[in-house]
MIGU-252405 format. One record per atom (N, C-alpha, C): x, y, z; residue in one letter. Coordinates in steps of 0.05 Angstrom, whole numbers, padded with zeros to 5 digits, always signed. Layout:
! residues N
XYZA;...
This chain:
! residues 390
+00086-00055-00145M;+00089-00065-00117M;+00063-00080-00109M;+00040-00069-00116V;+00015-00082-00109V;+00013-00109-00123V;+00019-00110-00149L;+00017-00135-00164L;+00037-00156-00153L;+00058-00147-00140G;+00079-00165-00130G;+00068-00187-00113G;+00048-00183-00097N;+00036-00204-00081N;+00008-00212-00091N;-00009-00192-00096S;-00037-00198-00101S;-00042-00216-00125S;-00026-00212-00146I;-00031-00227-00171I;-00025-00257-00167I;-00010-00264-00147L;-00002-00292-00143L;-00024-00308-00128L;-00041-00294-00113I;-00060-00308-00096I;-00077-00328-00111I;-00088-00321-00135P;-00104-00341-00149P;-00089-00366-00158P;-00062-00364-00162V;-00047-00387-00172V;-00034-00404-00150V;-00038-00396-00125I;-00025-00411-00103I;-00034-00440-00102I;-00060-00446-00106P;-00068-00475-00106P;-00054-00491-00127P;-00052-00480-00151A;-00038-00494-00173A;-00008-00497-00167A;+00003-00477-00154M;+00032-00478-00146M;+00035-00500-00125M;+00017-00502-00106Q;+00018-00524-00086Q;+00019-00551-00100Q;+00001-00555-00119A;+00000-00581-00132A;+00025-00587-00149A;+00034-00566-00163A;+00058-00570-00181A;+00083-00576-00165A;+00086-00563-00142L;+00111-00565-00127L;+00108-00583-00102L;+00084-00595-00099H;+00079-00613-00076H;+00084-00599-00050H;+00071-00576-00046L;+00074-00559-00023L;+00050-00562-00004L;+00055-00557+00021S;+00034-00554+00041S;+00023-00525+00039S;-00001-00520+00049P;-00011-00492+00049P;+00008-00473+00064P;+00020-00482+00086A;+00039-00465+00101A;+00063-00458+00084A;+00074-00478+00070S;+00097-00473+00053S;+00091-00454+00030S;+00067-00458+00017S;+00060-00440-00005S;+00056-00412+00004S;+00047-00408+00029G;+00044-00381+00040G;+00070-00366+00042G;+00092-00380+00043L;+00118-00367+00044L;+00124-00352+00018L;+00110-00358-00003V;+00114-00343-00028V;+00107-00314-00024V;+00087-00309-00007I;+00079-00281+00000I;+00099-00270+00020I;+00106-00285+00040T;+00124-00275+00061T;+00151-00268+00050T;+00162-00285+00032A;+00188-00281+00021A;+00191-00255+00006A;+00168-00244-00004F;+00168-00218-00017F;+00163-00196+00003F;+00145-00200+00021S;+00136-00178+00038S;+00157-00170+00059S;+00170-00190+00071V;+00189-00184+00093V;+00213-00168+00083V;+00227-00177+00061P;+00249-00161+00051P;+00240-00133+00042P;+00217-00131+00029A;+00208-00105+00021A;+00203-00087+00044A;+00189-00097+00065G;+00183-00080+00088G;+00208-00071+00103G;+00228-00089+00105L;+00252-00082+00119L;+00269-00062+00104L;+00269-00064+00077L;+00286-00047+00061L;+00274-00020+00054L;+00248-00017+00057I;+00235+00008+00049I;+00247+00033+00062I;+00252+00034+00088P;+00265+00058+00099P;+00293+00063+00088P;+00309+00042+00083F;+00335+00046+00072F;+00334+00056+00043F;+00313+00047+00028A;+00309+00058+00001A;+00303+00088+00002A;+00287+00096+00022G;+00281+00124+00026G;+00306+00140+00032G;+00324+00130+00048F;+00349+00143+00055F;+00366+00146+00029F;+00368+00125+00013L;+00384+00127-00012L;+00371+00147-00031L;+00345+00148-00032A;+00331+00166-00051A;+00336+00195-00043A;+00338+00201-00017D;+00344+00228-00008D;+00373+00235-00014D;+00391+00215-00014R;+00419+00221-00018R;+00426+00223-00048R;+00414+00206-00064W;+00423+00203-00092W;+00402+00210-00113W;+00378+00216-00104G;+00356+00222-00123G;+00336+00199-00125G;+00312+00206-00133R;+00291+00185-00134R;+00295+00165-00156R;+00302+00174-00180K;+00305+00155-00202K;+00329+00137-00198K;+00349+00146-00183A;+00372+00129-00178A;+00365+00105-00161A;+00342+00106-00147V;+00332+00083-00132V;+00311+00068-00147V;+00292+00083-00160M;+00270+00070-00173M;+00278+00053-00196M;+00295+00063-00214V;+00303+00048-00238V;+00317+00022-00230V;+00338+00023-00214P;+00351-00003-00205P;+00331-00021-00190P;+00313-00009-00174G;+00293-00025-00160G;+00276-00041-00179G;+00267-00028-00201L;+00250-00042-00221L;+00266-00063-00235L;+00291-00058-00241I;+00308-00078-00255I;+00312-00103-00236I;+00317-00097-00211V;+00320-00119-00191V;+00294-00135-00189V;+00272-00121-00189F;+00246-00134-00188F;+00243-00153-00211F;+00250-00143-00235S;+00248-00160-00259S;+00267-00184-00257S;+00291-00179-00247A;+00310-00201-00244A;+00300-00223-00225A;+00286-00215-00204G;+00274-00234-00185G;+00253-00251-00199G;+00237-00239-00217G;+00218-00254-00232G;+00231-00273-00251G;+00253-00265-00263L;+00268-00282-00281L;+00279-00307-00267L;+00289-00303-00242I;+00299-00325-00226I;+00277-00345-00221I;+00253-00335-00214A;+00230-00352-00208A;+00222-00368-00233A;+00221-00354-00256V;+00213-00368-00281V;+00234-00389-00288V;+00259-00383-00286A;+00280-00403-00291A;+00277-00427-00273A;+00271-00422-00248A;+00268-00444-00229A;+00245-00462-00237A;+00223-00450-00245A;+00199-00466-00253A;+00205-00482-00279A;+00219-00470-00298L;+00223-00484-00324L;+00245-00505-00322L;+00265-00500-00306V;+00288-00518-00306V;+00285-00539-00284V;+00278-00531-00260L;+00276-00549-00237L;+00249-00562-00234L;+00229-00551-00247K;+00201-00562-00246K;+00192-00566-00217K;+00186-00591-00209D;+00175-00595-00182D;+00195-00592-00160D;+00220-00587-00166R;+00241-00581-00146R;+00248-00552-00145R;+00230-00535-00155A;+00236-00507-00159A;+00233-00489-00134A;+00222-00500-00112F;+00213-00483-00090F;+00236-00467-00078F;+00259-00478-00073G;+00281-00464-00061G;+00290-00440-00077G;+00294-00444-00103L;+00303-00423-00120L;+00280-00403-00125L;+00256-00412-00125L;+00233-00395-00127L;+00232-00375-00104L;+00237-00385-00080M;+00238-00368-00056M;+00260-00347-00058M;+00283-00355-00069A;+00305-00336-00073A;+00297-00314-00093A;+00283-00322-00114G;+00272-00302-00133G;+00253-00282-00120G;+00236-00293-00102R;+00217-00276-00088R;+00231-00256-00069R;+00252-00265-00056V;+00267-00247-00039V;+00279-00225-00055V;+00290-00232-00078V;+00302-00211-00096V;+00280-00192-00105V;+00257-00202-00112Q;+00235-00185-00120Q;+00227-00165-00097Q;+00226-00175-00073G;+00219-00158-00050G;+00240-00136-00046G;+00265-00143-00050L;+00286-00122-00047L;+00283-00101-00068L;+00276-00108-00092G;+00272-00089-00114G;+00247-00072-00109G;+00226-00085-00099A;+00200-00071-00096A;+00202-00049-00075A;+00221-00051-00056A;+00224-00031-00035A;+00230-00003-00047A;+00241-00002-00071G;+00248+00023-00083G;+00228+00033-00104G;+00203+00024-00102T;+00184+00032-00123T;+00163+00051-00113T;+00141+00041-00102A;+00117+00057-00097A;+00122+00080-00078A;+00136+00075-00056N;+00140+00096-00036N;+00158+00119-00047N;+00178+00111-00063I;+00195+00131-00075I;+00180+00147-00096I;+00162+00134-00110A;+00145+00148-00129A;+00128+00169-00116A;+00119+00164-00091M;+00104+00184-00076M;+00122+00208-00070M;+00147+00202-00061A;+00165+00224-00056A;+00171+00240-00081A;+00175+00227-00103L;+00180+00241-00128L;+00157+00259-00137L;+00132+00248-00134A;+00109+00265-00140A;+00108+00289-00122A;+00115+00286-00096G;+00116+00308-00078G;+00137+00329-00086G;+00159+00319-00098D;+00180+00338-00108D;+00170+00354-00132D;+00156+00341-00150L;+00150+00353-00176L;+00125+00370-00176L;+00107+00366-00157F;+00081+00380-00157F;+00077+00396-00131F;+00064+00418-00133T;+00058+00435-00110T;+00029+00442-00110T;+00019+00452-00087G;-00008+00463-00086G;-00029+00442-00094G;-00049+00451-00109K;-00071+00434-00118K;-00062+00411-00135K;-00041+00416-00151A;-00030+00395-00168A;-00019+00372-00152A;-00008+00378-00129R;+00002+00356-00112R;-00021+00339-00102R;-00043+00351-00094G;-00066+00335-00085G;-00076+00317-00108G;-00077+00328-00132Q;-00086+00312-00155Q;-00067+00289-00160Q;-00040+00295-00159A;-00021+00274-00164A;-00023+00251-00143A;-00027+00259-00118M;-00029+00239-00097M;-00055+00222-00100M;-00076+00236-00109G;-00101+00221-00115G;-00097+00201-00137G;-00083+00208-00158V;-00078+00190-00180V;-00060+00167-00171V;-00039+00172-00155L;-00022+00151-00144L;-00038+00131-00127L;-00055+00142-00110E;-00071+00124-00093E;-00091+00108-00109E;-00103+00121-00130A;-00121+00107-00147A;-00107+00085-00163A;-00083+00090-00172S;-00068+00069-00187S;-00061+00046-00168S;-00055+00053-00143N;-00050+00032-00123N;-00074+00014-00120N;-00098+00027-00118G;-00122+00012-00116G;-00129-00004-00141G;-00123+00008-00164L;-00128-00006-00190L;-00112-00032-00191L;-00087-00031-00181G;-00071-00055-00180G;-00085-00077-00163G;-00097-00068-00140K;-00111-00087-00123K;-00136-00098-00136K;-00149-00081-00152V;-00174-00089-00166V;-00168-00110-00187V;-00148-00104-00204T;-00143-00121-00227T;-00127-00146-00221T;-00111-00146-00199S;-00093-00168-00195S;-00106-00195-00191S;-00129-00198-00176P;-00141-00224-00174P;-00151-00234-00201P;-00162-00216-00217I;-00173-00224-00243I;-00150-00231-00262I;-00129-00214-00263L;-00106-00219-00280L;-00092-00244-00271L;-00088-00248-00245G;-00075-00272-00236G;-00090-00297-00244G;-00116-00297-00241A;-00132-00320-00248A;-00130-00326-00278A;-00130-00304-00295A;-00128-00308-00324A;-00100-00319-00331A;-00079-00308-00320L;-00052-00318-00326L;-00049-00346-00316L;-00062-00353-00294G;-00060-00380-00283G;-00071-00401-00302G;-00088-00393-00320L;-00098-00412-00340L;-00076-00422-00359L;-00055-00405-00362L;-00033-00413-00379L;-00013-00431-00364L;-00005-00422-00340A;+00014-00438-00324A;+00015-00425-00296A;+00021-00440-00276W;+00022-00428-00249W;+00044-00407-00247W;+00065-00409-00263Y;+00087-00390-00262Y;+00084-00367-00281Y;+00061-00366-00296A;+00057-00344-00315A;+00058-00316-00303A;+00048-00312-00278P;+00051-00285-00266P;+00080-00276-00263P;+00098-00295-00259F;+00126-00287-00257F;+00137-00278-00284F;+00128-00291-00305V;+00135-00281-00332V;+00125-00253-00336V;+00101-00248-00327F;+00088-00221-00329F;+00105-00201-00314F;+00113-00207-00289F;+00131-00189-00274F;+00156-00182-00289F;+00169-00203-00299T;+00195-00199-00312T;+00193-00181-00336T;+00172-00185-00352V;+00168-00169-00377V;+00159-00141-00370V;+00140-00138-00352L;+00128-00112-00347L;+00148-00092-00334L;+00165-00101-00316A;+00182-00083-00301A;+00203-00069-00319A;+00211-00082-00341V;+00232-00070-00358V;+00222-00044-00372V;+00200-00045-00387P;+00191-00019-00399P;+00184+00002-00378P;+00174-00006-00355V;+00168+00013-00334V;+00194+00027-00325V;+00215+00011-00321A;+00241+00022-00313A;+00251+00041-00334A;+00248+00034-00360L;+00257+00052-00381L;+00241+00078-00382L;+00215+00075-00377A;+00198+00099-00377A;+00205+00118-00354A;+00210+00106-00330V;+00218+00123-00307V;+00245+00136-00313V;+00263+00120-00325G;+00290+00130-00330G;+00291+00153-00350G;+00275+00150-00372F;+00278+00169-00394F;+00255+00190-00396F;+00232+00184-00384L;+00209+00202-00388L;+00202+00217-00363L;+00215+00211-00340T;+00208+00224-00315T;+00230+00243-00307T;+00221+00267-00299R;+00240+00287-00289R;+00247+00281-00260R;+00272+00284-00253D;+00280+00280-00225D;+00289+00306-00214D;+00288+00309-00187V;+00298+00332-00173V;+00320+00323-00155V;+00345+00324-00165R;+00367+00313-00150R;+00376+00333-00128R;+00386+00322-00106P;+00396+00340-00085P;+00419+00357-00095P;+00419+00383-00089S;+00441+00400-00098S;+00467+00394-00084S;+00465+00385-00059A;+00489+00377-00044A;+00480+00356-00024A;+00497+00336-00019R;+00491+00315+00000R;+00502+00323+00027R;+00485+00325+00047A;+00494+00330+00074A;+00507+00305+00085A;+00522+00309+00106S;+00533+00285+00120S;+00511+00269+00132S;+00516+00244+00137V;+00496+00227+00149V;+00487+00238+00176V;+00506+00248+00192K;+00500+00260+00218K;+00481+00284+00215K;+00487+00301+00195E;+00469+00325+00191E;+00442+00316+00181E;+00441+00296+00163Y;+00416+00286+00153Y;+00399+00275+00176Y;+00410+00258+00193L;+00395+00247+00215L;+00387+00268+00235L;+00404+00289+00238G;+00396+00311+00255G;+00372+00326+00245G;+00370+00330+00219R;+00346+00343+00207R;+00321+00326+00211R;+00324+00300+00207L;+00302+00282+00212L;+00292+00283+00241L;+00311+00285+00259L;+00305+00287+00288L;+00290+00313+00293L;+00298+00335+00280E;+00285+00360+00283E;+00256+00359+00273E;+00253+00347+00250V;+00225+00343+00240V;+00209+00327+00260V;+00220+00306+00271S;+00206+00289+00290S;+00198+00305+00315S;+00216+00323+00324K;+00209+00339+00348K;+00186+00358+00342K;+00187+00371+00319R;+00167+00391+00313R;+00140+00380+00303R;+00142+00358+00288K;+00118+00348+00275K;+00112+00319+00281K;+00127+00308+00300G;+00125+00279+00305G;+00097+00270+00313G;+00083+00286+00329L;+00056+00278+00338L;+00037+00278+00315L;+00038+00299+00298A;+00020+00300+00275A;+00027+00278+00255A;+00053+00273+00250L;+00060+00252+00231L;+00053+00225+00243L;+00056+00221+00269G;+00048+00196+00281G;+00018+00191+00278G;+00002+00211+00281A;-00027+00208+00277A;-00033+00202+00248A;-00018+00214+00229A;-00022+00208+00201A;-00014+00179+00194A;+00008+00170+00206F;+00017+00143+00201F;-00003+00123+00213F;-00014+00129+00237L;-00034+00112+00249L;-00059+00111+00232L;-00067+00133+00221A;-00091+00134+00204A;-00087+00117+00179A;-00064+00120+00165G;-00059+00105+00141G;-00058+00075+00146G;-00044+00067+00168M;-00042+00039+00175M;-00069+00028+00182M;-00085+00043+00198S;-00111+00033+00207S;-00130+00029+00183S;-00130+00048+00165A;-00148+00047+00142A;-00143+00022+00126A;-00118+00016+00120L;-00112-00008+00104L;-00115-00033+00120L;-00109-00033+00145F;-00114-00056+00163F;-00143-00063+00162F;-00161-00043+00164L;-00189-00048+00165L;-00200-00056+00138L;-00191-00044+00117L;-00200-00051+00090L;-00194-00080+00084L;-00169-00088+00088F;-00161-00115+00080F;-00171-00135+00100F;-00175-00127+00125G;-00188-00145+00144G;-00217-00151+00137G;-00232-00130+00130T;-00260-00135+00122T;-00262-00150+00096T;-00244-00145+00077L;-00244-00160+00052L;-00238-00190+00058L;-00220-00195+00076F;-00215-00223+00084F;-00240-00236+00096F;-00254-00221+00113Y;-00279-00231+00125Y;-00299-00236+00103Y;-00303-00217+00085L;-00322-00221+00063L;-00315-00244+00046L;-00289-00248+00040S;-00280-00271+00024S;-00288-00297+00037S;-00285-00299+00064E;-00292-00324+00078E;-00322-00328+00076E;-00338-00307+00080V;-00367-00310+00079V;-00377-00318+00051V;-00365-00306+00031L;-00373-00312+00003L;-00369-00342-00003L;-00346-00352+00006E;-00340-00380+00000E;-00355-00399+00018E;-00356-00393+00044R;-00368-00411+00063R;-00399-00412+00061R;-00411-00389+00058D;-00441-00388+00060D;-00454-00387+00032D;-00440-00377+00012F;-00452-00374-00014F;-00438-00389-00037F;-00417-00403-00030H;-00402-00420-00049H;-00393-00404-00074H;-00386-00379-00069I;-00375-00362-00091I;-00345-00364-00090I;-00333-00374-00111E;-00304-00378-00111E;-00292-00368-00137E;-00265-00370-00138G;-00250-00364-00163G;-00253-00336-00172G;-00255-00333-00199V;-00255-00307-00211V;-00280-00291-00203V;-00302-00304-00199L;-00327-00290-00191L;-00323-00278-00163L;-00311-00293-00145K;-00305-00281-00118K;-00286-00258-00121K;-00266-00260-00138G;-00247-00238-00142G;-00261-00213-00152G;-00281-00217-00170L;-00296-00194-00180L;-00312-00180-00158L;-00325-00197-00141V;-00340-00185-00118V;-00322-00170-00099V;-00299-00181-00093L;-00281-00168-00074L;-00268-00144-00086L;-00267-00143-00113A;-00255-00120-00126A;-00272-00094-00124A;-00298-00097-00119V;-00316-00074-00119V;-00309-00054-00097V;-00306-00063-00071P;-00298-00044-00050P;-00271-00031-00055P;-00252-00046-00067V;-00226-00034-00073V;-00229-00013-00095V;-00246-00019-00115L;-00251+00000-00136L;-00263+00025-00125L;-00282+00022-00106A;-00294+00046-00093A;-00272+00062-00079A;-00253+00049-00066S;-00231+00063-00053S;-00214+00078-00074S;-00209+00066-00097S;-00193+00080-00118S;-00208+00104-00129S;-00234+00101-00134V;-00249+00124-00145V;-00250+00147-00125V;-00254+00141-00099M;-00255+00162-00079M;-00227+00175-00075M;-00206+00159-00078A;-00179+00170-00076A;-00175+00191-00098A;-00184+00184-00122Y;-00181+00203-00145Y;-00198+00228-00140Y;-00223+00224-00132L;-00241+00246-00128L;-00232+00264-00105L;-00221+00252-00085S;-00211+00267-00062S;-00188+00285-00071S;-00169+00273-00087G;-00147+00289-00096G;-00154+00311-00116G;-00173+00304-00133A;-00180+00323-00155A;-00200+00345-00146A;-00218+00339-00127Y;-00240+00357-00122Y;-00243+00365-00092Y;-00239+00346-00074L;-00246+00352-00046L;-00224+00367-00031L;-00198+00359-00036Q;-00176+00372-00021Q;-00174+00402-00030Q;-00168+00418-00011G;-00166+00447-00017G;-00192+00461-00011G;-00214+00447-00009R;-00240+00459-00003R;-00246+00458+00027R;-00231+00443+00042C;-00235+00442+00071C;-00209+00434+00083C;-00207+00436+00109D;-00183+00427+00124D;-00180+00397+00119D;-00156+00389+00111R;-00152+00361+00104R;-00156+00342+00127R;-00152+00351+00151R;-00155+00332+00173R;-00185+00323+00175R;-00203+00341+00166Y;-00231+00332+00167Y;-00237+00311+00146Y;-00222+00311+00124L;-00225+00289+00104L;-00214+00263+00116L;-00191+00265+00129V;-00180+00241+00141V;-00198+00230+00163V;-00206+00248+00182S;-00222+00239+00204S;-00250+00230+00194S;-00260+00245+00174G;-00286+00237+00163G;-00286+00210+00149G;-00264+00204+00134G;-00261+00178+00121G;-00260+00156+00141G;-00244+00160+00163L;-00242+00140+00184L;-00269+00137+00199L;-00282+00160+00203G;-00308+00160+00216G;-00328+00144+00201G;-00328+00147+00174L;-00346+00131+00157L;-00340+00101+00160L;-00314+00095+00161I;-00307+00067+00165I;-00318+00056+00191I;-00315+00072+00213A;-00324+00064+00239A;-00354+00059+00239A;-00370+00078+00228V;-00399+00075+00227V;-00407+00050+00210V;-00393+00046+00188S;-00399+00023+00171S;-00394-00003+00185S;-00372-00004+00201L;-00366-00028+00216L;-00385-00034+00239L;-00394-00012+00251V;-00415-00016+00272V;-00440-00028+00259V;-00447-00017+00235G;-00470-00029+00221G;-00466-00058+00214G;-00441-00065+00204A;-00435-00092+00197A;-00437-00111+00221A;-00432-00101+00245A;-00433-00117+00269A;-00461-00128+00274A;-00481-00114+00264F;-00509-00122+00270F;-00524-00130+00244F;-00511-00129+00221L;-00525-00136+00196L;-00520-00165+00189L;-00540-00179+00182R;-00537-00207+00174R;-00544-00212+00145R;-00559-00193+00133H;-00565-00197+00104H;-00540-00193+00088H;-00534-00210+00069P;-00509-00208+00054P;-00506-00182+00038P;-00528-00172+00027F;-00526-00147+00012F;-00520-00123+00030F;-00531-00123+00054L;-00525-00102+00072L;-00496-00104+00082L;-00487-00128+00087L;-00459-00132+00095L;-00440-00122+00072L;-00447-00129+00048F;-00430-00120+00025F;-00431-00089+00023F;-00454-00077+00028G;-00456-00048+00028G;-00438-00035+00049G;-00437-00048+00073A;-00420-00037+00094A;-00390-00039+00086A;-00382-00061+00074V;-00354-00064+00065V;-00348-00044+00042V;-00368-00039+00025L;-00365-00019+00004L;-00359+00008+00015L;-00374+00016+00037L;-00369+00042+00050L;-00342+00043+00063L;-00332+00020+00073V;-00305+00019+00084V;-00285+00027+00062V;-00290+00017+00037G;-00273+00025+00015G;-00275+00054+00009G;-00298+00066+00010V;-00302+00095+00004V;-00286+00111+00025V;-00290+00104+00051G;-00276+00118+00072G;-00245+00116+00070G;-00236+00092+00062T;-00207+00087+00059T;-00195+00105+00037T;-00208+00106+00014G;-00198+00122-00008G;-00197+00152-00001G;-00218+00161+00013T;-00219+00189+00021T;-00196+00196+00040T;-00191+00179+00059A;-00170+00184+00079A;-00142+00182+00067A;-00137+00161+00051L;-00110+00155+00042L;-00099+00176+00022L;-00115+00185+00003A;-00106+00205-00016A;-00099+00231-00001A;-00114+00237+00019T;-00109+00262+00035T;-00084+00258+00051T;-00081+00235+00064L;-00057+00230+00080L;-00032+00231+00063L;-00033+00222+00038N;-00009+00223+00021N;+00001+00252+00017N;-00018+00270+00014V;-00010+00298+00011V;+00002+00309+00037V;-00011+00303+00059L;-00002+00313+00085L;+00027+00303+00091L;+00031+00277+00086V;+00057+00266+00093V;+00079+00276+00075V;+00074+00277+00049T;+00095+00287+00030T;+00100+00317+00034T;+00080+00331+00044S;+00083+00360+00047S;+00095+00367+00074S;+00098+00348+00092A;+00106+00354+00119A;+00136+00360+00122A;+00151+00351+00102V;+00181+00353+00105V;+00192+00365+00079V;+00216+00377+00080P;+00228+00387+00056P;+00238+00364+00038P;+00244+00371+00014R;+00251+00351-00006R;+00275+00334+00004R;+00293+00346+00019T;+00318+00332+00027T;+00313+00309+00046T;+00290+00308+00059E;+00283+00286+00077E;+00257+00272+00069E;+00246+00280+00047R;+00219+00269+00039R;+00220+00239+00033R;+00242+00230+00020G;+00243+00202+00013G;+00241+00184+00038G;+00255+00191+00059M;+00255+00175+00083M;+00228+00175+00096M;+00215+00198+00099V;+00190+00200+00112V;+00168+00186+00097V;+00167+00189+00070T;+00146+00175+00055T;+00151+00145+00056T;+00177+00136+00057S;+00183+00108+00059S;+00174+00096+00086S;+00178+00111+00107E;+00168+00103+00134E;+00138+00100+00133E;+00125+00120+00121Y;+00096+00119+00118Y;+00087+00095+00102Y;+00101+00089+00080G;+00095+00066+00064G;+00099+00040+00079G;+00119+00039+00097A;+00125+00015+00112A;+00102+00009+00132A;+00091+00029+00145V;+00070+00024+00164V;+00044+00017+00149V;+00040+00029+00126R;+00017+00020+00109R;+00020-00009+00101R;+00044-00017+00093F;+00050-00044+00086F;+00044-00063+00109F;+00051-00054+00133F;+00046-00070+00157F;+00016-00073+00162F;+00000-00051+00157G;-00028-00053+00161G;-00041-00073+00142G;-00033-00073+00117V;-00043-00093+00098V;-00037-00121+00106V;-00012-00125+00116A;-00003-00152+00123A;-00017-00163+00147A;-00023-00147+00168V;-00034-00158+00192V;-00065-00158+00192V;-00078-00144+00174G;-00107-00143+00173G;-00120-00170+00172G;-00114-00187+00151P;-00127-00213+00149P;-00122-00232+00172P;-00097-00235+00182P;-00094-00254+00205P;-00108-00244+00230P;-00108-00218+00236V;-00122-00208+00260V;-00152-00212+00257V;-00163-00206+00234F;-00191-00211+00230F;-00198-00241+00232F;-00179-00258+00223G;-00183-00287+00225G;-00185-00296+00254G;-00168-00284+00271L;-00170-00290+00300L;-00196-00280+00312L;-00204-00256+00304L;-00228-00244+00316L;-00253-00259+00307L;-00252-00271+00283M;-00276-00285+00272M;-00285-00308+00290M;-00266-00318+00306G;-00273-00340+00324G;-00292-00330+00346G;-00294-00304+00351R;-00311-00293+00371R;-00338-00284+00360R;-00342-00288+00334G;-00367-00281+00322G;-00366-00254+00308G;-00385-00249+00289P;-00384-00225+00273P;-00388-00199+00289P;-00405-00200+00310T;-00411-00176+00325T;-00385-00166+00339T;-00371-00184+00353A;-00347-00176+00366A;-00325-00168+00346A;-00324-00182+00324T;-00304-00176+00303T;-00306-00147+00293T;-00331-00140+00286F;-00334-00113+00274F;-00335-00091+00295F;-00343-00097+00319L;-00343-00076+00339L;-00314-00069+00347L;-00297-00089+00349V;-00269-00084+00355V;-00256-00068+00332V;-00263-00076+00307A;-00252-00062+00284A;-00262-00033+00283A;-00288-00029+00290A;-00299-00001+00291A;-00285+00015+00312A;-00277+00003+00335L;-00263+00018+00356L;-00236+00027+00345L;-00222+00010+00330V;-00196+00018+00318V;-00200+00042+00300V;-00221+00041+00283A;-00226+00063+00265A;-00232+00089+00280A;-00248+00086+00301A;-00256+00110+00317A;-00232+00122+00331A;-00214+00106+00342V;-00190+00116+00355V;-00173+00131+00335V;-00169+00119+00311A;-00153+00132+00291A;-00166+00158+00281A;-00192+00159+00279A;-00207+00183+00271A;-00203+00205+00291A;-00206+00199+00317V;-00203+00219+00338V;-00174+00229+00339V;-00155+00211+00336A;-00127+00219+00336A;-00121+00238+00312A;-00132+00232+00289A;-00128+00249+00266A;-00140+00277+00270A;-00164+00278+00282L;-00178+00303+00287L;-00163+00319+00308L;-00152+00306+00328A;-00139+00320+00350A;-00111+00329+00343A;-00096+00313+00327F;-00067+00318+00325F;-00057+00326+00297F;-00074+00322+00277I;-00064+00330+00250I;-00072+00359+00245I;-00053+00377+00250D;-00057+00405+00245D;-00045+00411+00217D;-00062+00416+00198E;-00053+00419+00170E;-00034+00442+00167E;-00040+00465+00179R;-00022+00488+00175R;+00005+00483+00187R;+00006+00470+00210R;+00032+00464+00223R;+00047+00442+00208R;+00032+00422+00200L;+00044+00399+00186L;+00056+00407+00159L;+00041+00424+00144M;+00050+00432+00118M;+00064+00459+00117M;+00069+00470+00140G;+00081+00497+00141G;+00111+00496+00140G;+00123+00519+00145T;+00152+00521+00142T;+00166+00530+00168T;+00152+00527+00190A;+00163+00536+00216A;+00188+00520+00223A;+00205+00533+00237G;+00229+00519+00246G;+00252+00523+00227G;+00273+00507+00230G;+00297+00512+00215G;+00303+00491+00194G;+00284+00475+00185T;+00290+00454+00166T;+00284+00461+00138T;+00277+00486+00133G;+00272+00494+00105G;+00243+00491+00097G;+00238+00495+00072S;+00211+00494+00061S;+00201+00466+00061S;+00179+00462+00075A;+00170+00434+00079A;+00149+00427+00058A;+00125+00437+00062G;+00103+00428+00047G;+00102+00437+00018G;+00109+00462+00013R;+00104+00473-00014R;+00127+00468-00033R;+00150+00458-00023A;+00173+00455-00040A;+00176+00427-00050A;
């Protein structure tokens, strides 16, 4: 899912030249993937709760591969007239991607409990970050072959992954499917009992990714405008904060969770982001600015891996797919709006940009500290069955 957009960014200029596109038109390559994926994610969660995780993930991966195949065919057959069919392929890819990462989180929540669940969520978040780290470098390398080479990569990669999920992964299928009315009633009950805590968790996850990708966008502009660092080298520099996020996600899942109340990890991670952004508001030396963005990555990884455990543990298996998908959708939204919002704020100068961003982090940190009650969120109170430990 991460590679679905990020790997294409380095080849967009070559795509513009090959297909005679304007920058606005080439940007639709990202939009055509993101919008269908974001809209379909909750529906994929509903299907996963009804039919099982693998029943959504495997077809989703095959559809993802088919979308890549459509794009490759468009490039090879239609050449400079490929844009329309290419967009159709991207829409198909987005529809398939909706059934991947978020359902994987629900499946991990099904298969693991206790400390093992924290470790599994840390690994998932780290792999998410690893995709963000490698995609600019991989995209630039594939772009040396052809602008459409990343689509070939999608098409080929998704098939063995689908086979591995289908044959090597254990699924926990629902023993009986409730009626849609009963299913929605249980979701409403979860919302009544845990809605405030889940809302704070959703806000925290969205804010962390909004701020990480917003600051990366800011750093990208500074690197190119002030230091003329471009291409693969710029990708390597931008990869470091994301790598820091991945490492902290793994460490949080493997070592930190279980040793303290998880809300302190979430609030602490967001607090670190807030402090780093306040520092960035007044720092002008490039190395100090980079250090602040690096700390934003550390805080993001700490918060996200912990949030993954809290969200997957908040509901029983029968509704977990929907809730993790909703969580994934708001995270997806945070990633999408971070760069354009920071782009608007940059017109007011770096001090205003980072102080506003720090305020967002601080509000999310306070909300997490005030409303995320780990025992209530992961407990079994009420009538919806075993929530967190099952």
